[in-house]
C-alpha positions as CSV (number, residue, x, y, z in Angstrom):
1,M,-5.3,-2.2,1.3
2,T,-4.6,-1.0,-2.8
3,P,-8.5,-0.2,-3.6
4,F,-9.4,1.2,-0.2
5,F,-5.8,3.5,0.1
6,I,-7.2,5.1,-4.4
7,V,-10.9,6.5,-3.0
8,F,-10.7,8.4,0.4
9,L,-7.5,9.5,-1.9
10,F,-10.4,10.4,-4.4
11,Y,-13.6,10.6,-1.1
12,D,-14.9,14.4,-1.0
13,H,-14.6,14.7,3.1
14,P,-12.7,16.8,5.0
15,S,-11.0,12.9,6.4
16,A,-10.9,10.9,3.5
17,K,-6.9,12.2,2.5
18,L,-6.2,11.1,6.2
19,W,-8.4,7.8,6.8
20,S,-6.0,7.6,3.1
21,L,-3.3,8.4,5.2
22,I,-3.6,6.0,8.2
23,I,-4.7,2.8,5.1
24,F,-1.2,2.7,3.7
25,I,0.4,3.0,6.8
26,V,-1.2,-0.5,7.8
27,A,-0.2,-1.8,4.4
28,S,3.4,-0.9,4.4
29,I,3.7,-2.0,8.3
30,T,1.7,-5.6,7.9
31,D,3.6,-6.3,5.1
32,S,6.7,-5.6,6.8
33,I,5.3,-7.2,9.3
34,D,4.6,-10.0,7.2
35,G,8.0,-10.6,5.6
36,Y,9.5,-10.6,9.1
37,Y,7.0,-13.9,10.7
38,A,7.7,-15.2,6.8
39,R,11.4,-14.9,7.4
40,K,12.1,-15.7,10.8
41,Y,9.9,-18.9,10.8
42,N,11.1,-19.8,7.3
43,Q,7.6,-19.9,5.7
44,V,9.1,-18.7,2.1
45,S,7.6,-20.1,-0.8
46,K,7.5,-19.4,-4.5
47,E,4.2,-17.7,-4.7
48,G,5.5,-15.5,-2.3
49,Q,8.5,-14.5,-3.3
50,F,7.2,-13.4,-6.5
51,L,3.6,-11.2,-5.5
52,D,4.5,-10.1,-2.6
53,P,7.0,-7.4,-4.1
54,L,4.8,-6.7,-6.6
55,A,2.2,-6.1,-3.9
56,D,4.5,-2.8,-2.4
57,K,5.3,-1.8,-6.5
58,I,1.4,-2.2,-6.7
59,L,0.8,0.3,-3.4
60,V,3.1,2.8,-4.4
61,S,3.1,3.1,-8.1
62,S,-0.6,3.5,-7.7
63,A,-0.2,6.2,-5.2
64,F,2.7,8.0,-7.4
65,I,0.0,7.7,-9.8
66,S,-3.1,8.9,-7.6
67,F,-0.6,12.6,-6.2
68,A,0.5,13.1,-10.1
69,I,-3.6,13.3,-11.5
70,I,-4.7,15.7,-7.9
71,G,-1.8,17.9,-9.0
72,V,0.1,17.4,-5.6
73,I,3.2,15.9,-7.1
74,D,4.1,17.1,-11.4
């Protein structure tokens, strides 16, 4: 969902930033739910242990880098 978050963040439309926020929130919540159920039902894999934190870092890093590019943060 990270590419969609970035596209909406840079898109010049009055409601694009709101959609970007919604995408970020949905991605964060679904990641949390996915991790919860993976641990609850013991469905943890080595690939998941590597890729899940990587996907989290990519989403948050892309948000911070995008905010720096558009001037929201220094």
